[in-house]
VEXDRENMI-61281 format. One line per field, with one value per residue: residue in one letter; z, x, y of N, C-alpha, C, O in turn; residue number from 1. Coordinates in steps of 0.02 Angstrom, whole numbers. Each point is the difference from the previous one (the first is absolute). Layout:
VEXDRENMI-61281
code	c(a:...)
n.w	c(Z:...)
n.u	c(X:...)
n.v	c(Y:...)
ca.w	c(Z:...)
ca.u	c(X:...)
ca.v	c(Y:...)
c.w	c(Z:...)
c.u	c(X:...)
c.v	c(Y:...)
o.w	c(Z:...)
o.u	c(X:...)
o.v	c(Y:...)
pos	c(NUM:...)
***
This chain:
VEXDRENMI-61281
code	c(m:a:v:i:t:s:l:l:l:t:r:h:g:e:a:h:c:n:v:a:g:v:a:g:g:q:k:a:c:t:g:l:t:e:r:g:r:q:q:v:q:l:l:a:e:r:l:r:g:e:e:p:a:d:v:l:y:a:s:p:r:r:r:t:l:e:s:a:g:i:l:s:s:v:l:g:l:e:m:h:v:e:p:g:l:s:g:p:d:h:g:q:a:d:g:q:p:w:d:e:i:k:a:a:f:g:g:p:p:q:s:d:p:d:r:l:y:a:p:g:s:e:t:w:n:q:y:l:t:r:a:g:a:t:l:s:k:l:i:e:r:q:q:g:q:r:i:l:i:a:g:h:g:e:t:t:d:a:a:a:t:l:l:l:e:l:p:p:g:s:c:t:r:i:g:f:q:s:g:h:a:a:i:t:r:w:q:m:h:r:n:r:l:g:q:q:l:w:i:l:a:a:h:n:d:t:q:h:l:a:r:t:p)
n.w	c(877:-78:111:-91:-49:75:-26:61:-37:10:50:-66:79:84:-98:23:-56:61:85:-34:-2:56:-92:32:-52:-95:-79:-60:-57:60:-83:64:-21:71:-42:-57:65:34:-74:-14:74:-16:-68:38:61:-65:-46:80:-6:-72:-80:55:23:-111:-38:24:-46:-35:26:-100:-26:1:-66:-105:-28:-7:-96:-92:8:-25:-106:-47:29:-50:-103:33:-32:-60:39:-59:3:-2:-42:-29:100:-44:90:-12:-104:101:0:-96:-34:-37:57:-103:14:77:97:56:71:96:82:52:83:92:77:38:66:96:47:37:-1:-78:86:-61:94:-45:7:-95:-25:91:-92:-13:-101:-5:42:-52:-81:23:25:-88:-57:45:-15:-99:-6:40:-66:-84:21:9:-102:0:-43:106:-84:60:-13:5:0:-111:24:-9:103:76:0:52:112:46:8:87:108:10:18:90:-52:-84:87:18:-16:-110:7:-9:93:31:40:27:73:63:-44:-96:25:-57:1:-19:-51:12:-68:74:-105:21:-36:108:9:-75:111:-65:103:-41:48:-48:43:-21:-2:36:-36:-69:-88:6:-12:-110:51)
n.u	c(642:50:-11:-66:-81:-19:-62:5:-41:-23:-49:-61:7:-26:-51:4:85:95:23:39:109:61:-52:87:-85:37:-73:9:93:-39:54:90:-6:-86:-94:-66:-64:-97:-85:-53:-84:-95:-76:-63:-89:-88:-70:-73:-78:-49:28:74:-103:1:-76:-33:-38:-32:-68:-29:1:-107:-65:4:-75:-109:-33:-21:-104:-81:-32:-66:-110:-68:-37:-81:-102:86:-81:5:-34:-47:10:109:28:-16:-67:-38:26:-37:75:-58:90:51:48:36:-111:71:-55:-9:83:13:-66:28:75:-57:8:71:35:19:-101:10:88:-65:-46:-40:61:63:-104:57:-59:52:64:-56:-44:-102:-87:-46:-70:-106:-81:-47:-75:-103:-70:-51:-91:-97:-55:-59:-104:-77:31:-33:-100:3:-43:-4:-60:-17:-16:3:-108:-62:10:-70:-105:-20:-8:-96:-83:6:-24:-112:-1:-59:-25:7:-53:104:-10:15:112:47:20:-22:-8:-87:54:-93:32:-56:46:35:35:34:31:45:-20:84:-23:13:-102:-30:-19:-54:-14:-93:21:-65:26:-57:-67:-25:95:-52:96:33:-49:96:70:-5:-12)
n.v	c(-136:61:22:-3:-62:82:-90:94:-97:110:-89:66:79:-70:-20:109:47:-10:71:100:-25:78:39:-62:50:47:-34:-94:23:-87:-54:22:-111:-4:-43:71:66:-45:4:98:14:-58:49:84:-31:-27:74:28:-81:70:-74:63:40:-17:-74:105:-94:102:-85:41:-109:35:-63:41:78:-29:-49:60:40:-74:-19:78:-4:-75:23:70:-34:37:68:-96:106:-102:104:2:44:101:3:-105:31:32:83:-18:-59:93:-84:-25:-19:-42:-6:97:27:-57:38:95:-17:-33:82:-78:83:-56:16:105:-72:-47:-58:86:14:82:42:4:-92:-42:4:-97:-17:46:-57:-89:33:29:-75:-50:62:-1:-87:-2:66:-43:-71:46:38:-81:32:-109:29:40:-59:94:-95:111:-111:-22:-18:95:46:-45:39:98:-6:-35:75:73:-19:2:112:36:-97:75:45:41:112:-11:16:102:-60:107:-104:67:-67:-4:99:-12:-100:90:-107:105:-95:102:-87:-13:-35:-110:-28:12:-110:63:-6:6:40:-83:98:84:-81:108:60:-94:-44:82:-50:-56:88:-25:99)
ca.w	c(-40:39:-10:-22:17:29:-6:51:-13:54:-11:56:46:-14:-7:4:-65:-5:41:-32:-64:-53:-34:39:-39:35:31:48:51:63:44:33:60:57:-13:-51:32:39:-47:-25:57:5:-59:11:52:-31:-45:42:22:-58:-31:-12:-68:-14:-23:5:-47:16:-44:29:29:72:39:-7:35:72:11:-7:58:54:-18:4:70:34:-33:-6:-71:-30:-49:-64:-34:-71:-32:-47:37:20:-25:-62:-2:-9:-36:32:45:65:54:-14:24:-48:-27:-54:-53:-34:-33:-60:-46:-18:35:24:-54:-31:-46:-67:21:-45:-3:59:41:19:-35:29:35:-38:-11:41:-32:7:67:4:-37:39:62:-18:-20:62:36:-38:12:68:4:-32:42:64:-13:53:66:21:-14:34:-30:32:-59:-4:-27:-72:-9:-4:-68:-47:7:-28:-73:-24:11:-36:-71:-23:-57:11:0:49:59:-8:16:63:43:56:60:49:56:33:34:-23:-29:-58:-8:-61:7:-59:15:-52:11:-10:-70:-9:-25:48:-6:56:36:46:63:42:-28:44:66:53:64:54:22:43:63:-11:32)
ca.u	c(-17:-3:-59:18:-54:-59:-63:-47:-67:-47:-67:-28:-43:-71:-26:-73:-30:1:-55:-63:-5:-6:62:30:44:25:-57:-39:42:-2:54:2:-38:44:31:51:58:33:34:60:47:33:44:58:41:36:52:52:46:36:48:-38:-10:36:-45:-71:-45:-71:-54:-32:-66:2:15:70:37:-4:42:69:15:18:65:50:13:32:63:44:11:-40:-50:-1:-64:11:-66:-8:-16:-71:-41:-35:-47:-67:-46:-65:-15:30:-49:-56:11:33:-48:-36:48:15:-61:-10:56:3:56:48:37:49:-32:0:49:9:-63:-16:-53:-44:20:56:46:53:-7:48:65:27:27:61:52:19:33:61:50:22:43:62:38:25:52:59:24:25:37:46:-28:-61:-54:-62:-56:-66:-43:-65:3:14:71:30:-14:41:70:7:-7:62:61:-9:-9:-61:-31:-68:-51:15:-43:-62:13:35:-2:48:-36:38:-42:16:65:42:66:24:71:37:71:42:62:52:35:72:14:-18:-69:-48:-69:-45:-26:-55:21:-59:-60:-58:23:-37:9:5:-67:-28:-21:-53:-64)
ca.v	c(59:62:42:67:47:-32:36:-22:27:-12:27:39:-36:2:68:6:-17:-72:-26:19:-33:49:19:55:44:59:35:-39:-30:38:-22:-65:-15:-12:-65:12:31:-52:-44:33:5:-65:-4:44:-30:-55:26:32:-52:-27:46:62:26:62:53:-16:34:-12:21:59:-10:13:-61:-17:52:-15:-59:23:41:-45:-30:53:15:-57:-18:58:14:54:-23:33:-14:-11:-2:-56:-61:2:-54:16:56:-30:44:11:-56:15:2:-44:-69:-43:-49:33:14:-63:-23:41:-11:-70:-30:50:34:-45:-48:30:50:57:37:41:-30:54:62:36:-44:-31:-72:-36:1:67:3:-39:35:59:-20:-36:49:33:-47:-6:62:0:-52:28:56:-24:-61:-19:16:-34:47:-17:35:-4:4:-33:-67:6:12:-66:-24:38:-22:-67:7:30:-39:-64:18:-33:35:25:-53:-53:9:-38:-70:-6:59:0:21:39:19:63:3:-55:15:-38:17:-17:14:-7:-35:-8:-64:1:19:70:5:27:-24:14:-58:14:-30:-10:30:3:-22:36:-35:49:20:-51:31:49:-20)
c.w	c(45:-16:-18:25:29:-7:50:-11:60:-20:62:46:-21:0:4:-66:-10:39:-33:-68:-59:-31:34:-40:40:36:58:56:63:51:33:56:58:-7:-51:28:41:-47:-25:55:7:-59:13:52:-27:-43:40:22:-57:-25:-21:-74:-7:-17:2:-49:16:-57:33:27:76:40:-6:34:76:17:-3:59:59:-13:8:73:34:-28:-7:-71:-23:-52:-64:-36:-75:-34:-45:34:22:-28:-63:8:-17:-38:38:46:70:53:-11:25:-54:-30:-60:-60:-41:-37:-65:-53:-25:32:27:-58:-37:-52:-71:3:-46:-7:64:40:28:-40:37:36:-45:-18:45:-30:1:70:5:-35:41:64:-14:-20:61:40:-34:12:70:9:-31:44:63:-8:56:70:15:-3:33:-29:40:-56:9:-20:-74:-14:-6:-69:-50:3:-31:-77:-30:4:-32:-75:-30:-58:18:-5:49:60:-6:20:68:40:59:61:47:55:30:40:-18:-30:-60:-14:-67:11:-66:21:-58:15:-16:-70:-14:-27:55:-11:62:29:47:65:48:-33:50:70:53:68:59:27:47:65:-10:32:-52)
c.u	c(-7:-64:22:-51:-58:-60:-49:-67:-45:-68:-23:-41:-74:-25:-77:-33:0:-58:-67:-9:-7:68:29:51:22:-56:-30:43:0:49:-11:-51:49:35:56:62:39:39:66:52:39:48:64:47:39:57:57:51:40:52:-37:-6:37:-46:-72:-40:-72:-45:-36:-70:4:19:73:44:0:44:74:21:21:68:56:19:39:70:48:18:-43:-47:5:-65:12:-69:-12:-16:-73:-36:-37:-48:-68:-48:-64:-21:29:-54:-60:14:32:-47:-37:46:12:-61:-11:54:3:58:45:37:49:-31:-5:48:11:-64:-10:-55:-48:21:56:50:61:-22:51:70:31:29:66:58:26:38:65:55:28:47:68:45:30:56:65:30:35:39:51:-27:-61:-58:-64:-56:-64:-51:-65:9:17:73:38:-10:46:73:11:-4:65:59:-3:-8:-60:-32:-69:-51:14:-47:-66:8:34:-6:47:-35:47:-46:20:65:46:65:11:71:27:73:35:67:49:37:74:21:-17:-70:-47:-69:-39:-26:-55:15:-58:-59:-57:16:-35:10:4:-68:-32:-26:-55:-65:-52)
c.v	c(61:38:70:51:-40:45:-31:35:-15:29:37:-46:6:72:0:-19:-76:-31:13:-34:47:14:61:39:60:37:-40:-30:44:-28:-67:-6:-8:-67:8:31:-51:-47:31:9:-65:-10:41:-30:-59:25:33:-52:-31:49:63:17:66:58:-25:43:-20:23:59:-9:5:-63:-20:54:-12:-61:20:43:-42:-31:51:13:-56:-13:58:17:58:-29:41:-21:-3:-7:-60:-65:-2:-60:20:59:-29:44:10:-57:12:6:-46:-71:-43:-51:30:14:-64:-27:38:-14:-72:-37:54:32:-46:-46:26:59:59:41:40:-34:52:62:35:-43:-16:-71:-34:2:70:9:-37:35:59:-20:-36:48:37:-44:-7:61:0:-51:26:55:-25:-66:-13:12:-45:51:-25:42:-13:9:-37:-73:2:14:-66:-30:34:-21:-68:2:27:-49:-69:9:-36:39:27:-57:-56:3:-36:-73:-9:64:-8:28:38:23:66:-6:-58:25:-45:24:-25:19:-10:-30:4:-65:7:20:73:11:23:-30:18:-65:21:-38:-13:34:-4:-27:42:-32:48:20:-50:29:52:-23:-20)
o.w	c(55:-58:36:32:-24:9:-9:13:19:-31:56:-19:-47:46:-9:0:-33:-25:3:-26:-50:31:-2:9:61:52:52:50:-4:60:-17:33:-11:17:6:-19:1:17:-3:-13:11:9:-13:-8:20:5:-22:12:12:28:-35:-40:49:11:-10:2:23:-34:61:24:30:47:48:26:33:52:42:20:36:44:26:15:37:38:-18:-14:20:-39:2:-16:-29:6:-5:-33:30:-53:-20:52:-55:-16:61:35:46:-6:44:3:-58:-59:-50:-57:-61:-54:-51:-60:-54:-23:-7:-55:-60:-43:-47:2:19:-43:55:-28:33:-19:60:27:-60:37:24:35:3:8:27:24:5:13:36:19:3:23:33:8:10:35:28:7:21:46:22:49:-44:38:-15:-6:13:-22:55:-19:-25:-55:-38:-28:-45:-51:-34:-34:-52:-50:-18:-38:-53:2:47:-43:11:31:50:5:32:-28:9:6:5:-12:-18:36:38:-23:3:-6:-17:29:-33:40:-58:55:-17:-11:-56:-15:58:-57:55:-37:39:3:42:-33:30:29:5:45:57:52:16:32:48:-12:18)
o.u	c(-26:-20:41:18:-14:5:-22:-7:-7:-4:20:-19:-17:14:-32:-53:-45:-34:-46:-55:-32:52:-30:60:-9:12:-16:-28:19:-6:-46:-17:61:59:54:56:62:56:51:60:60:55:55:61:58:56:57:58:39:8:-50:45:15:17:-13:2:-14:14:0:-30:52:39:28:53:52:33:39:58:47:43:54:60:48:45:58:55:-58:19:-1:-9:27:-32:-56:-20:-22:16:3:-31:-10:-56:1:-50:-13:-45:-41:59:-21:7:-11:-21:-1:7:-17:-14:27:20:-15:-2:11:35:-6:-22:36:-4:15:-51:-49:58:-4:49:-1:-40:47:49:62:53:49:56:61:54:49:58:59:52:51:60:58:49:54:61:50:1:35:37:-25:-2:-24:5:-17:-13:-27:55:36:25:48:45:27:33:50:38:23:35:52:-3:3:0:-32:5:-44:-14:-35:-49:-9:-12:29:-10:59:-45:52:11:45:5:-11:12:-5:15:-7:36:-20:26:24:57:7:-19:7:-21:28:-20:9:-6:3:7:-11:-39:11:-42:-14:-5:-59:-44:-20:-21:-56)
o.v	c(-5:5:30:49:-55:61:-56:60:-59:53:-16:-55:35:38:-51:-30:-26:-45:-41:-2:-17:-13:54:-8:2:31:29:-24:59:15:-37:50:-1:-7:-31:-18:1:-20:-34:-3:1:-27:-24:2:-11:-24:-1:18:-46:54:-5:-12:34:58:-60:61:-55:49:5:48:-14:5:-27:-16:9:-1:-20:-2:18:-4:-17:7:13:-17:-9:23:6:-44:62:-58:47:-52:-25:-48:-49:-26:58:9:-26:-22:12:5:-39:42:-6:-20:3:-18:-34:-7:2:-29:-30:2:-13:-53:59:-27:8:-26:-40:58:47:44:-25:-20:-18:5:12:26:13:-30:32:9:6:31:27:-2:10:28:9:-10:15:23:-2:-7:20:14:-11:4:28:-41:45:-9:-36:48:-55:61:-58:56:-5:-21:-44:-15:-5:-30:-32:-6:-11:-34:-23:-10:-29:-48:-31:62:-25:-44:-42:-51:-9:-37:-52:54:-53:60:-16:41:29:-49:-18:57:-61:60:-58:53:-52:29:7:-9:54:21:23:56:-21:-9:4:-45:48:-61:-45:51:-53:-38:61:8:-20:32:6:-29:33:-57:-18)
pos	c(1:2:3:4:5:6:7:8:9:10:11:12:13:14:15:16:17:18:19:20:21:22:23:24:25:26:27:28:29:30:31:32:33:34:35:36:37:38:39:40:41:42:43:44:45:46:47:48:49:50:51:52:53:54:55:56:57:58:59:60:61:62:63:64:65:66:67:68:69:70:71:72:73:74:75:76:77:78:79:80:81:82:83:84:85:86:87:88:89:90:91:92:93:94:95:96:97:98:99:100:101:102:103:104:105:106:107:108:109:110:111:112:113:114:115:116:117:118:119:120:121:122:123:124:125:126:127:128:129:130:131:132:133:134:135:136:137:138:139:140:141:142:143:144:145:146:147:148:149:150:151:152:153:154:155:156:157:158:159:160:161:162:163:164:165:166:167:168:169:170:171:172:173:174:175:176:177:178:179:180:181:182:183:184:185:186:187:188:189:190:191:192:193:194:195:196:197:198:199:200:201:202:203:204:205:206:207:208:209:210:211:212:213)
***
């Protein structure tokens, strides 16, 4: 089967908000830790040794912009910031401890995906709809190319929901883990009959981080 389009989803490196255990929205995200920068550097060096990507898109959060900046420098790709790839809008929970958010909500946002987990937040399904629509647009725009995305763990969820055509509410039963600087690869193939299908070639691949201190 021939590969038509490739979607390479990467998660940002370790961020200060991750270490602090707080919701890192547009307001509270203060970027990558030094360890996080090392993780993305290793990610970039690995990708440099593979078939080159054609285009790089990034979420507008500071930690993903910093990650994309490293990828851009090492891979020689121009960074395109795509607002629709931003992580979930946390509303008034931005900067608050996740333990407190989950305790007040009764679980993570995915546990009740059509309910706001904080005033002004997106629901989980609203996030999946928004991010999925953005990914669909990028895939259509860059058809036939290798698309590299510097995103969030939630971006991996959105891509899986889109490409597997999962129904609303699936998130209450299944999830998709994505570690810092992890790679998830989707490939659109065409078989001998001309039929197209998406294949998950790799998920949460972090073997390049073996050298991280």
